[in-house]
mmCIF file of the N, C-alpha and C atoms, coordinates in Angstrom:
data_MODEL
# 
_entry.id   MODEL 
# 
loop_
_atom_site.group_PDB 
_atom_site.id 
_atom_site.type_symbol 
_atom_site.label_atom_id 
_atom_site.label_alt_id 
_atom_site.label_comp_id 
_atom_site.label_asym_id 
_atom_site.label_entity_id 
_atom_site.label_seq_id 
_atom_site.pdbx_PDB_ins_code 
_atom_site.Cartn_x 
_atom_site.Cartn_y 
_atom_site.Cartn_z 
_atom_site.occupancy 
_atom_site.B_iso_or_equiv 
_atom_site.pdbx_formal_charge 
_atom_site.auth_seq_id 
_atom_site.auth_comp_id 
_atom_site.auth_asym_id 
_atom_site.auth_atom_id 
_atom_site.pdbx_PDB_model_num 
ATOM 1   N N  . MET A 1 1  ? 77.434  117.272 81.945  1.00 0.00 ? 1  MET A N  1 
ATOM 2   C CA . MET A 1 1  ? 78.075  115.970 81.988  1.00 0.00 ? 1  MET A CA 1 
ATOM 3   C C  . MET A 1 1  ? 77.003  114.890 82.044  1.00 0.00 ? 1  MET A C  1 
ATOM 4   N N  . SER A 1 2  ? 77.128  113.899 81.196  1.00 0.00 ? 2  SER A N  1 
ATOM 5   C CA . SER A 1 2  ? 76.174  112.795 81.205  1.00 0.00 ? 2  SER A CA 1 
ATOM 6   C C  . SER A 1 2  ? 76.607  111.747 82.224  1.00 0.00 ? 2  SER A C  1 
ATOM 7   N N  . PHE A 1 3  ? 75.634  110.963 82.651  1.00 0.00 ? 3  PHE A N  1 
ATOM 8   C CA . PHE A 1 3  ? 75.927  109.912 83.621  1.00 0.00 ? 3  PHE A CA 1 
ATOM 9   C C  . PHE A 1 3  ? 76.731  108.813 82.944  1.00 0.00 ? 3  PHE A C  1 
ATOM 10  N N  . PRO A 1 4  ? 77.785  108.312 83.569  1.00 0.00 ? 4  PRO A N  1 
ATOM 11  C CA . PRO A 1 4  ? 78.608  107.273 82.936  1.00 0.00 ? 4  PRO A CA 1 
ATOM 12  C C  . PRO A 1 4  ? 77.842  105.960 82.764  1.00 0.00 ? 4  PRO A C  1 
ATOM 13  N N  . SER A 1 5  ? 78.219  105.252 81.728  1.00 0.00 ? 5  SER A N  1 
ATOM 14  C CA . SER A 1 5  ? 77.608  103.948 81.461  1.00 0.00 ? 5  SER A CA 1 
ATOM 15  C C  . SER A 1 5  ? 78.100  102.934 82.487  1.00 0.00 ? 5  SER A C  1 
ATOM 16  N N  . LYS A 1 6  ? 77.485  101.773 82.480  1.00 0.00 ? 6  LYS A N  1 
ATOM 17  C CA . LYS A 1 6  ? 77.887  100.710 83.405  1.00 0.00 ? 6  LYS A CA 1 
ATOM 18  C C  . LYS A 1 6  ? 79.353  100.338 83.182  1.00 0.00 ? 6  LYS A C  1 
ATOM 19  N N  . GLU A 1 7  ? 79.752  100.240 81.939  1.00 0.00 ? 7  GLU A N  1 
ATOM 20  C CA . GLU A 1 7  ? 81.136  99.895  81.619  1.00 0.00 ? 7  GLU A CA 1 
ATOM 21  C C  . GLU A 1 7  ? 82.101  100.975 82.121  1.00 0.00 ? 7  GLU A C  1 
ATOM 22  N N  . GLU A 1 8  ? 81.741  102.236 81.945  1.00 0.00 ? 8  GLU A N  1 
ATOM 23  C CA . GLU A 1 8  ? 82.582  103.336 82.423  1.00 0.00 ? 8  GLU A CA 1 
ATOM 24  C C  . GLU A 1 8  ? 82.705  103.325 83.952  1.00 0.00 ? 8  GLU A C  1 
ATOM 25  N N  . ARG A 1 9  ? 81.599  103.049 84.614  1.00 0.00 ? 9  ARG A N  1 
ATOM 26  C CA . ARG A 1 9  ? 81.629  102.977 86.084  1.00 0.00 ? 9  ARG A CA 1 
ATOM 27  C C  . ARG A 1 9  ? 82.515  101.818 86.545  1.00 0.00 ? 9  ARG A C  1 
ATOM 28  N N  . LEU A 1 10 ? 82.377  100.667 85.901  1.00 0.00 ? 10 LEU A N  1 
ATOM 29  C CA . LEU A 1 10 ? 83.191  99.509  86.270  1.00 0.00 ? 10 LEU A CA 1 
ATOM 30  C C  . LEU A 1 10 ? 84.677  99.779  86.039  1.00 0.00 ? 10 LEU A C  1 
ATOM 31  N N  . ASN A 1 11 ? 85.003  100.467 84.939  1.00 0.00 ? 11 ASN A N  1 
ATOM 32  C CA . ASN A 1 11 ? 86.393  100.836 84.670  1.00 0.00 ? 11 ASN A CA 1 
ATOM 33  C C  . ASN A 1 11 ? 86.914  101.781 85.752  1.00 0.00 ? 11 ASN A C  1 
ATOM 34  N N  . CYS A 1 12 ? 86.091  102.741 86.135  1.00 0.00 ? 12 CYS A N  1 
ATOM 35  C CA . CYS A 1 12 ? 86.474  103.693 87.182  1.00 0.00 ? 12 CYS A CA 1 
ATOM 36  C C  . CYS A 1 12 ? 86.715  102.970 88.496  1.00 0.00 ? 12 CYS A C  1 
ATOM 37  N N  . TRP A 1 13 ? 85.744  102.189 88.923  1.00 0.00 ? 13 TRP A N  1 
ATOM 38  C CA . TRP A 1 13 ? 85.862  101.496 90.217  1.00 0.00 ? 13 TRP A CA 1 
ATOM 39  C C  . TRP A 1 13 ? 87.026  100.514 90.224  1.00 0.00 ? 13 TRP A C  1 
ATOM 40  N N  . GLY A 1 14 ? 87.226  99.837  89.101  1.00 0.00 ? 14 GLY A N  1 
ATOM 41  C CA . GLY A 1 14 ? 88.336  98.890  89.005  1.00 0.00 ? 14 GLY A CA 1 
ATOM 42  C C  . GLY A 1 14 ? 89.682  99.581  89.103  1.00 0.00 ? 14 GLY A C  1 
ATOM 43  N N  . SER A 1 15 ? 89.829  100.699 88.390  1.00 0.00 ? 15 SER A N  1 
ATOM 44  C CA . SER A 1 15 ? 91.103  101.427 88.445  1.00 0.00 ? 15 SER A CA 1 
ATOM 45  C C  . SER A 1 15 ? 91.315  102.044 89.820  1.00 0.00 ? 15 SER A C  1 
ATOM 46  N N  . ARG A 1 16 ? 90.235  102.500 90.463  1.00 0.00 ? 16 ARG A N  1 
ATOM 47  C CA . ARG A 1 16 ? 90.332  103.018 91.834  1.00 0.00 ? 16 ARG A CA 1 
ATOM 48  C C  . ARG A 1 16 ? 90.807  101.923 92.783  1.00 0.00 ? 16 ARG A C  1 
ATOM 49  N N  . ASP A 1 17 ? 90.202  100.741 92.680  1.00 0.00 ? 17 ASP A N  1 
ATOM 50  C CA . ASP A 1 17 ? 90.560  99.632  93.566  1.00 0.00 ? 17 ASP A CA 1 
ATOM 51  C C  . ASP A 1 17 ? 92.017  99.195  93.366  1.00 0.00 ? 17 ASP A C  1 
ATOM 52  N N  . GLU A 1 18 ? 92.468  99.149  92.114  1.00 0.00 ? 18 GLU A N  1 
ATOM 53  C CA . GLU A 1 18 ? 93.867  98.794  91.847  1.00 0.00 ? 18 GLU A CA 1 
ATOM 54  C C  . GLU A 1 18 ? 94.800  99.821  92.472  1.00 0.00 ? 18 GLU A C  1 
ATOM 55  N N  . TYR A 1 19 ? 94.468  101.096 92.321  1.00 0.00 ? 19 TYR A N  1 
ATOM 56  C CA . TYR A 1 19 ? 95.292  102.161 92.884  1.00 0.00 ? 19 TYR A CA 1 
ATOM 57  C C  . TYR A 1 19 ? 95.319  102.067 94.405  1.00 0.00 ? 19 TYR A C  1 
ATOM 58  N N  . TRP A 1 20 ? 94.156  101.909 95.018  1.00 0.00 ? 20 TRP A N  1 
ATOM 59  C CA . TRP A 1 20 ? 94.082  101.811 96.479  1.00 0.00 ? 20 TRP A CA 1 
ATOM 60  C C  . TRP A 1 20 ? 94.862  100.592 96.984  1.00 0.00 ? 20 TRP A C  1 
ATOM 61  N N  . ASN A 1 21 ? 94.739  99.459  96.305  1.00 0.00 ? 21 ASN A N  1 
ATOM 62  C CA . ASN A 1 21 ? 95.490  98.263  96.702  1.00 0.00 ? 21 ASN A CA 1 
ATOM 63  C C  . ASN A 1 21 ? 96.993  98.503  96.632  1.00 0.00 ? 21 ASN A C  1 
ATOM 64  N N  . CYS A 1 22 ? 97.414  99.224  95.602  1.00 0.00 ? 22 CYS A N  1 
ATOM 65  C CA . CYS A 1 22 ? 98.822  99.563  95.472  1.00 0.00 ? 22 CYS A CA 1 
ATOM 66  C C  . CYS A 1 22 ? 99.261  100.438 96.644  1.00 0.00 ? 22 CYS A C  1 
ATOM 67  N N  . LEU A 1 23 ? 98.451  101.443 96.984  1.00 0.00 ? 23 LEU A N  1 
ATOM 68  C CA . LEU A 1 23 ? 98.794  102.341 98.092  1.00 0.00 ? 23 LEU A CA 1 
ATOM 69  C C  . LEU A 1 23 ? 98.880  101.614 99.426  1.00 0.00 ? 23 LEU A C  1 
ATOM 70  N N  . ASP A 1 24 ? 98.142  100.531 99.561  1.00 0.00 ? 24 ASP A N  1 
ATOM 71  C CA . ASP A 1 24 ? 98.173  99.771  100.808 1.00 0.00 ? 24 ASP A CA 1 
ATOM 72  C C  . ASP A 1 24 ? 99.522  99.094  101.042 1.00 0.00 ? 24 ASP A C  1 
ATOM 73  N N  . SER A 1 25 ? 100.286 98.882  99.981  1.00 0.00 ? 25 SER A N  1 
ATOM 74  C CA . SER A 1 25 ? 101.563 98.180  100.145 1.00 0.00 ? 25 SER A CA 1 
ATOM 75  C C  . SER A 1 25 ? 102.768 98.939  99.613  1.00 0.00 ? 25 SER A C  1 
ATOM 76  N N  . LYS A 1 26 ? 102.533 100.046 98.898  1.00 0.00 ? 26 LYS A N  1 
ATOM 77  C CA . LYS A 1 26 ? 103.640 100.783 98.287  1.00 0.00 ? 26 LYS A CA 1 
ATOM 78  C C  . LYS A 1 26 ? 103.447 102.283 98.490  1.00 0.00 ? 26 LYS A C  1 
ATOM 79  N N  . SER A 1 27 ? 104.430 103.047 98.034  1.00 0.00 ? 27 SER A N  1 
ATOM 80  C CA . SER A 1 27 ? 104.357 104.508 98.155  1.00 0.00 ? 27 SER A CA 1 
ATOM 81  C C  . SER A 1 27 ? 103.564 105.110 96.992  1.00 0.00 ? 27 SER A C  1 
ATOM 82  N N  . GLU A 1 28 ? 103.175 106.367 97.150  1.00 0.00 ? 28 GLU A N  1 
ATOM 83  C CA . GLU A 1 28 ? 102.451 107.064 96.081  1.00 0.00 ? 28 GLU A CA 1 
ATOM 84  C C  . GLU A 1 28 ? 103.293 107.120 94.808  1.00 0.00 ? 28 GLU A C  1 
ATOM 85  N N  . THR A 1 29 ? 104.600 107.293 94.968  1.00 0.00 ? 29 THR A N  1 
ATOM 86  C CA . THR A 1 29 ? 105.502 107.358 93.815  1.00 0.00 ? 29 THR A CA 1 
ATOM 87  C C  . THR A 1 29 ? 105.464 106.050 93.029  1.00 0.00 ? 29 THR A C  1 
ATOM 88  N N  . GLU A 1 30 ? 105.459 104.937 93.747  1.00 0.00 ? 30 GLU A N  1 
ATOM 89  C CA . GLU A 1 30 ? 105.439 103.630 93.088  1.00 0.00 ? 30 GLU A CA 1 
ATOM 90  C C  . GLU A 1 30 ? 104.100 103.348 92.410  1.00 0.00 ? 30 GLU A C  1 
ATOM 91  N N  . CYS A 1 31 ? 103.058 104.043 92.831  1.00 0.00 ? 31 CYS A N  1 
ATOM 92  C CA . CYS A 1 31 ? 101.705 103.822 92.303  1.00 0.00 ? 31 CYS A CA 1 
ATOM 93  C C  . CYS A 1 31 ? 101.288 104.904 91.309  1.00 0.00 ? 31 CYS A C  1 
ATOM 94  N N  . LYS A 1 32 ? 102.251 105.704 90.857  1.00 0.00 ? 32 LYS A N  1 
ATOM 95  C CA . LYS A 1 32 ? 101.948 106.852 90.007  1.00 0.00 ? 32 LYS A CA 1 
ATOM 96  C C  . LYS A 1 32 ? 101.203 106.469 88.723  1.00 0.00 ? 32 LYS A C  1 
ATOM 97  N N  . GLU A 1 33 ? 101.610 105.392 88.085  1.00 0.00 ? 33 GLU A N  1 
ATOM 98  C CA . GLU A 1 33 ? 100.961 104.976 86.835  1.00 0.00 ? 33 GLU A CA 1 
ATOM 99  C C  . GLU A 1 33 ? 99.510  104.552 87.082  1.00 0.00 ? 33 GLU A C  1 
ATOM 100 N N  . LEU A 1 34 ? 99.278  103.864 88.208  1.00 0.00 ? 34 LEU A N  1 
ATOM 101 C CA . LEU A 1 34 ? 97.911  103.467 88.538  1.00 0.00 ? 34 LEU A CA 1 
ATOM 102 C C  . LEU A 1 34 ? 97.060  104.694 88.852  1.00 0.00 ? 34 LEU A C  1 
ATOM 103 N N  . ARG A 1 35 ? 97.659  105.720 89.451  1.00 0.00 ? 35 ARG A N  1 
ATOM 104 C CA . ARG A 1 35 ? 96.938  106.965 89.717  1.00 0.00 ? 35 ARG A CA 1 
ATOM 105 C C  . ARG A 1 35 ? 96.513  107.614 88.398  1.00 0.00 ? 35 ARG A C  1 
ATOM 106 N N  . LYS A 1 36 ? 97.376  107.582 87.408  1.00 0.00 ? 36 LYS A N  1 
ATOM 107 C CA . LYS A 1 36 ? 97.039  108.150 86.091  1.00 0.00 ? 36 LYS A CA 1 
ATOM 108 C C  . LYS A 1 36 ? 95.841  107.413 85.486  1.00 0.00 ? 36 LYS A C  1 
ATOM 109 N N  . GLN A 1 37 ? 95.827  106.090 85.600  1.00 0.00 ? 37 GLN A N  1 
ATOM 110 C CA . GLN A 1 37 ? 94.706  105.304 85.074  1.00 0.00 ? 37 GLN A CA 1 
ATOM 111 C C  . GLN A 1 37 ? 93.423  105.626 85.830  1.00 0.00 ? 37 GLN A C  1 
ATOM 112 N N  . TYR A 1 38 ? 93.530  105.735 87.125  1.00 0.00 ? 38 TYR A N  1 
ATOM 113 C CA . TYR A 1 38 ? 92.392  106.081 87.981  1.00 0.00 ? 38 TYR A CA 1 
ATOM 114 C C  . TYR A 1 38 ? 91.810  107.426 87.552  1.00 0.00 ? 38 TYR A C  1 
ATOM 115 N N  . GLU A 1 39 ? 92.666  108.423 87.341  1.00 0.00 ? 39 GLU A N  1 
ATOM 116 C CA . GLU A 1 39 ? 92.198  109.740 86.920  1.00 0.00 ? 39 GLU A CA 1 
ATOM 117 C C  . GLU A 1 39 ? 91.674  109.725 85.486  1.00 0.00 ? 39 GLU A C  1 
ATOM 118 N N  . LYS A 1 40 ? 92.182  108.825 84.679  1.00 0.00 ? 40 LYS A N  1 
ATOM 119 C CA . LYS A 1 40 ? 91.721  108.708 83.287  1.00 0.00 ? 40 LYS A CA 1 
ATOM 120 C C  . LYS A 1 40 ? 90.301  108.142 83.224  1.00 0.00 ? 40 LYS A C  1 
ATOM 121 N N  . PHE A 1 41 ? 90.031  107.136 84.027  1.00 0.00 ? 41 PHE A N  1 
ATOM 122 C CA . PHE A 1 41 ? 88.744  106.452 83.956  1.00 0.00 ? 41 PHE A CA 1 
ATOM 123 C C  . PHE A 1 41 ? 87.648  107.060 84.833  1.00 0.00 ? 41 PHE A C  1 
ATOM 124 N N  . CYS A 1 42 ? 88.014  107.880 85.812  1.00 0.00 ? 42 CYS A N  1 
ATOM 125 C CA . CYS A 1 42 ? 87.024  108.485 86.709  1.00 0.00 ? 42 CYS A CA 1 
ATOM 126 C C  . CYS A 1 42 ? 86.957  109.989 86.472  1.00 0.00 ? 42 CYS A C  1 
ATOM 127 N N  . SER A 1 43 ? 85.764  110.536 86.598  1.00 0.00 ? 43 SER A N  1 
ATOM 128 C CA . SER A 1 43 ? 85.615  111.988 86.462  1.00 0.00 ? 43 SER A CA 1 
ATOM 129 C C  . SER A 1 43 ? 86.329  112.676 87.630  1.00 0.00 ? 43 SER A C  1 
ATOM 130 N N  . PRO A 1 44 ? 86.748  113.913 87.440  1.00 0.00 ? 44 PRO A N  1 
ATOM 131 C CA . PRO A 1 44 ? 87.423  114.633 88.535  1.00 0.00 ? 44 PRO A CA 1 
ATOM 132 C C  . PRO A 1 44 ? 86.594  114.690 89.822  1.00 0.00 ? 44 PRO A C  1 
ATOM 133 N N  . GLN A 1 45 ? 85.281  114.811 89.689  1.00 0.00 ? 45 GLN A N  1 
ATOM 134 C CA . GLN A 1 45 ? 84.414  114.841 90.874  1.00 0.00 ? 45 GLN A CA 1 
ATOM 135 C C  . GLN A 1 45 ? 84.471  113.515 91.612  1.00 0.00 ? 45 GLN A C  1 
ATOM 136 N N  . TRP A 1 46 ? 84.472  112.428 90.877  1.00 0.00 ? 46 TRP A N  1 
ATOM 137 C CA . TRP A 1 46 ? 84.529  111.103 91.497  1.00 0.00 ? 46 TRP A CA 1 
ATOM 138 C C  . TRP A 1 46 ? 85.888  110.878 92.153  1.00 0.00 ? 46 TRP A C  1 
ATOM 139 N N  . VAL A 1 47 ? 86.966  111.311 91.489  1.00 0.00 ? 47 VAL A N  1 
ATOM 140 C CA . VAL A 1 47 ? 88.311  111.167 92.061  1.00 0.00 ? 47 VAL A CA 1 
ATOM 141 C C  . VAL A 1 47 ? 88.373  111.908 93.389  1.00 0.00 ? 47 VAL A C  1 
ATOM 142 N N  . LYS A 1 48 ? 87.872  113.127 93.400  1.00 0.00 ? 48 LYS A N  1 
ATOM 143 C CA . LYS A 1 48 ? 87.866  113.922 94.632  1.00 0.00 ? 48 LYS A CA 1 
ATOM 144 C C  . LYS A 1 48 ? 87.065  113.211 95.730  1.00 0.00 ? 48 LYS A C  1 
ATOM 145 N N  . HIS A 1 49 ? 85.896  112.715 95.365  1.00 0.00 ? 49 HIS A N  1 
ATOM 146 C CA . HIS A 1 49 ? 85.051  112.000 96.324  1.00 0.00 ? 49 HIS A CA 1 
ATOM 147 C C  . HIS A 1 49 ? 85.751  110.750 96.864  1.00 0.00 ? 49 HIS A C  1 
ATOM 148 N N  . PHE A 1 50 ? 86.306  109.937 95.964  1.00 0.00 ? 50 PHE A N  1 
ATOM 149 C CA . PHE A 1 50 ? 86.959  108.693 96.382  1.00 0.00 ? 50 PHE A CA 1 
ATOM 150 C C  . PHE A 1 50 ? 88.212  108.974 97.217  1.00 0.00 ? 50 PHE A C  1 
ATOM 151 N N  . ASP A 1 51 ? 88.967  110.016 96.862  1.00 0.00 ? 51 ASP A N  1 
ATOM 152 C CA . ASP A 1 51 ? 90.152  110.363 97.648  1.00 0.00 ? 51 ASP A CA 1 
ATOM 153 C C  . ASP A 1 51 ? 89.758  110.754 99.070  1.00 0.00 ? 51 ASP A C  1 
ATOM 154 N N  . ARG A 1 52 ? 88.699  111.541 99.192  1.00 0.00 ? 52 ARG A N  1 
ATOM 155 C CA . ARG A 1 52 ? 88.222  111.930 100.519 1.00 0.00 ? 52 ARG A CA 1 
ATOM 156 C C  . ARG A 1 52 ? 87.718  110.716 101.291 1.00 0.00 ? 52 ARG A C  1 
ATOM 157 N N  . LYS A 1 53 ? 87.038  109.808 100.582 1.00 0.00 ? 53 LYS A N  1 
ATOM 158 C CA . LYS A 1 53 ? 86.523  108.602 101.222 1.00 0.00 ? 53 LYS A CA 1 
ATOM 159 C C  . LYS A 1 53 ? 87.680  107.754 101.751 1.00 0.00 ? 53 LYS A C  1 
ATOM 160 N N  . ARG A 1 54 ? 88.744  107.625 100.977 1.00 0.00 ? 54 ARG A N  1 
ATOM 161 C CA . ARG A 1 54 ? 89.899  106.837 101.434 1.00 0.00 ? 54 ARG A CA 1 
ATOM 162 C C  . ARG A 1 54 ? 90.525  107.471 102.664 1.00 0.00 ? 54 ARG A C  1 
ATOM 163 N N  . GLU A 1 55 ? 90.685  108.785 102.650 1.00 0.00 ? 55 GLU A N  1 
ATOM 164 C CA . GLU A 1 55 ? 91.238  109.476 103.816 1.00 0.00 ? 55 GLU A CA 1 
ATOM 165 C C  . GLU A 1 55 ? 90.376  109.218 105.050 1.00 0.00 ? 55 GLU A C  1 
ATOM 166 N N  . TYR A 1 56 ? 89.062  109.306 104.880 1.00 0.00 ? 56 TYR A N  1 
ATOM 167 C CA . TYR A 1 56 ? 88.148  109.060 105.995 1.00 0.00 ? 56 TYR A CA 1 
ATOM 168 C C  . TYR A 1 56 ? 88.273  107.624 106.495 1.00 0.00 ? 56 TYR A C  1 
ATOM 169 N N  . LEU A 1 57 ? 88.301  106.662 105.585 1.00 0.00 ? 57 LEU A N  1 
ATOM 170 C CA . LEU A 1 57 ? 88.391  105.259 105.987 1.00 0.00 ? 57 LEU A CA 1 
ATOM 171 C C  . LEU A 1 57 ? 89.695  104.973 106.720 1.00 0.00 ? 57 LEU A C  1 
ATOM 172 N N  . LYS A 1 58 ? 90.801  105.580 106.268 1.00 0.00 ? 58 LYS A N  1 
ATOM 173 C CA . LYS A 1 58 ? 92.085  105.396 106.947 1.00 0.00 ? 58 LYS A CA 1 
ATOM 174 C C  . LYS A 1 58 ? 92.040  106.035 108.331 1.00 0.00 ? 58 LYS A C  1 
ATOM 175 N N  . PHE A 1 59 ? 91.433  107.213 108.448 1.00 0.00 ? 59 PHE A N  1 
ATOM 176 C CA . PHE A 1 59 ? 91.287  107.884 109.740 1.00 0.00 ? 59 PHE A CA 1 
ATOM 177 C C  . PHE A 1 59 ? 90.438  107.042 110.683 1.00 0.00 ? 59 PHE A C  1 
ATOM 178 N N  . LYS A 1 60 ? 89.324  106.529 110.176 1.00 0.00 ? 60 LYS A N  1 
ATOM 179 C CA . LYS A 1 60 ? 88.422  105.709 110.976 1.00 0.00 ? 60 LYS A CA 1 
ATOM 180 C C  . LYS A 1 60 ? 89.133  104.448 111.471 1.00 0.00 ? 60 LYS A C  1 
ATOM 181 N N  . GLU A 1 61 ? 89.900  103.820 110.593 1.00 0.00 ? 61 GLU A N  1 
ATOM 182 C CA . GLU A 1 61 ? 90.650  102.615 110.963 1.00 0.00 ? 61 GLU A CA 1 
ATOM 183 C C  . GLU A 1 61 ? 91.660  102.930 112.074 1.00 0.00 ? 61 GLU A C  1 
ATOM 184 N N  . LYS A 1 62 ? 92.342  104.053 111.960 1.00 0.00 ? 62 LYS A N  1 
ATOM 185 C CA . LYS A 1 62 ? 93.319  104.453 112.969 1.00 0.00 ? 62 LYS A CA 1 
ATOM 186 C C  . LYS A 1 62 ? 92.639  104.691 114.313 1.00 0.00 ? 62 LYS A C  1 
ATOM 187 N N  . ILE A 1 63 ? 91.500  105.372 114.305 1.00 0.00 ? 63 ILE A N  1 
ATOM 188 C CA . ILE A 1 63 ? 90.764  105.646 115.540 1.00 0.00 ? 63 ILE A CA 1 
ATOM 189 C C  . ILE A 1 63 ? 90.302  104.341 116.180 1.00 0.00 ? 63 ILE A C  1 
ATOM 190 N N  . GLU A 1 64 ? 89.813  103.411 115.368 1.00 0.00 ? 64 GLU A N  1 
ATOM 191 C CA . GLU A 1 64 ? 89.339  102.133 115.891 1.00 0.00 ? 64 GLU A CA 1 
ATOM 192 C C  . GLU A 1 64 ? 90.483  101.322 116.503 1.00 0.00 ? 64 GLU A C  1 
ATOM 193 N N  . GLN A 1 65 ? 91.672  101.426 115.929 1.00 0.00 ? 65 GLN A N  1 
ATOM 194 C CA . GLN A 1 65 ? 92.817  100.663 116.426 1.00 0.00 ? 65 GLN A CA 1 
ATOM 195 C C  . GLN A 1 65 ? 93.474  101.330 117.631 1.00 0.00 ? 65 GLN A C  1 
ATOM 196 N N  . GLU A 1 66 ? 93.627  102.643 117.573 1.00 0.00 ? 66 GLU A N  1 
ATOM 197 C CA . GLU A 1 66 ? 94.387  103.352 118.601 1.00 0.00 ? 66 GLU A CA 1 
ATOM 198 C C  . GLU A 1 66 ? 93.507  104.071 119.615 1.00 0.00 ? 66 GLU A C  1 
ATOM 199 N N  . GLY A 1 67 ? 92.239  104.266 119.289 1.00 0.00 ? 67 GLY A N  1 
ATOM 200 C CA . GLY A 1 67 ? 91.354  105.021 120.167 1.00 0.00 ? 67 GLY A CA 1 
ATOM 201 C C  . GLY A 1 67 ? 91.490  106.507 119.919 1.00 0.00 ? 67 GLY A C  1 
ATOM 202 N N  . TYR A 1 68 ? 90.546  107.236 120.452 1.00 0.00 ? 68 TYR A N  1 
ATOM 203 C CA . TYR A 1 68 ? 90.523  108.686 120.273 1.00 0.00 ? 68 TYR A CA 1 
ATOM 204 C C  . TYR A 1 68 ? 91.317  109.352 121.380 1.00 0.00 ? 68 TYR A C  1 
ATOM 205 N N  . VAL A 1 69 ? 92.173  110.281 121.007 1.00 0.00 ? 69 VAL A N  1 
ATOM 206 C CA . VAL A 1 69 ? 92.935  111.050 121.977 1.00 0.00 ? 69 VAL A CA 1 
ATOM 207 C C  . VAL A 1 69 ? 92.690  112.524 121.683 1.00 0.00 ? 69 VAL A C  1 
ATOM 208 N N  . ASP A 1 70 ? 92.130  113.242 122.646 1.00 0.00 ? 70 ASP A N  1 
ATOM 209 C CA . ASP A 1 70 ? 91.873  114.671 122.479 1.00 0.00 ? 70 ASP A CA 1 
ATOM 210 C C  . ASP A 1 70 ? 93.159  115.416 122.786 1.00 0.00 ? 70 ASP A C  1 
ATOM 211 N N  . SER A 1 71 ? 93.771  115.983 121.777 1.00 0.00 ? 71 SER A N  1 
ATOM 212 C CA . SER A 1 71 ? 95.051  116.670 121.950 1.00 0.00 ? 71 SER A CA 1 
ATOM 213 C C  . SER A 1 71 ? 94.901  117.993 122.689 1.00 0.00 ? 71 SER A C  1 
ATOM 214 N N  . HIS A 1 72 ? 93.667  118.440 122.907 1.00 0.00 ? 72 HIS A N  1 
ATOM 215 C CA . HIS A 1 72 ? 93.445  119.699 123.605 1.00 0.00 ? 72 HIS A CA 1 
ATOM 216 C C  . HIS A 1 72 ? 93.374  119.522 125.119 1.00 0.00 ? 72 HIS A C  1 
ATOM 217 N N  . LEU A 1 73 ? 93.204  118.312 125.576 1.00 0.00 ? 73 LEU A N  1 
ATOM 218 C CA . LEU A 1 73 ? 93.136  118.072 127.014 1.00 0.00 ? 73 LEU A CA 1 
ATOM 219 C C  . LEU A 1 73 ? 94.533  117.893 127.586 1.00 0.00 ? 73 LEU A C  1 
ATOM 220 N N  . PRO A 1 74 ? 94.756  118.383 128.816 1.00 0.00 ? 74 PRO A N  1 
ATOM 221 C CA . PRO A 1 74 ? 96.076  118.178 129.433 1.00 0.00 ? 74 PRO A CA 1 
ATOM 222 C C  . PRO A 1 74 ? 96.305  116.699 129.703 1.00 0.00 ? 74 PRO A C  1 
ATOM 223 N N  . LYS A 1 75 ? 97.543  116.274 129.605 1.00 0.00 ? 75 LYS A N  1 
ATOM 224 C CA . LYS A 1 75 ? 97.872  114.870 129.877 1.00 0.00 ? 75 LYS A CA 1 
ATOM 225 C C  . LYS A 1 75 ? 97.793  114.603 131.361 1.00 0.00 ? 75 LYS A C  1 
ATOM 226 N N  . SER A 1 76 ? 97.292  113.447 131.683 1.00 0.00 ? 76 SER A N  1 
ATOM 227 C CA . SER A 1 76 ? 97.156  113.046 133.074 1.00 0.00 ? 76 SER A CA 1 
ATOM 228 C C  . SER A 1 76 ? 98.521  112.751 133.671 1.00 0.00 ? 76 SER A C  1 
ATOM 229 N N  . THR A 1 77 ? 98.728  113.147 134.897 1.00 0.00 ? 77 THR A N  1 
ATOM 230 C CA . THR A 1 77 ? 99.999  112.887 135.566 1.00 0.00 ? 77 THR A CA 1 
ATOM 231 C C  . THR A 1 77 ? 99.845  111.837 136.648 1.00 0.00 ? 77 THR A C  1 
ATOM 232 N N  . VAL A 1 78 ? 98.871  110.954 136.461 1.00 0.00 ? 78 VAL A N  1 
ATOM 233 C CA . VAL A 1 78 ? 98.591  109.912 137.467 1.00 0.00 ? 78 VAL A CA 1 
ATOM 234 C C  . VAL A 1 78 ? 99.626  108.836 137.407 1.00 0.00 ? 78 VAL A C  1 
# 
């Protein structure tokens, strides 16, 4: 696989950003067409990487807002 050109990278990142913005306000079903464009313009490796990155960023945001709770520790009865 050759390295994508600047234009190809910009198309990939742009379609990823549009898809992510859609997901921020709508369901995956409503964003299905944008997902197709995202997969069309980005290589499968990049899609996998970006999907994992989004999951991590959402997890990180949740932890920052709600704090960390260790589900393995017994709940305090104080």
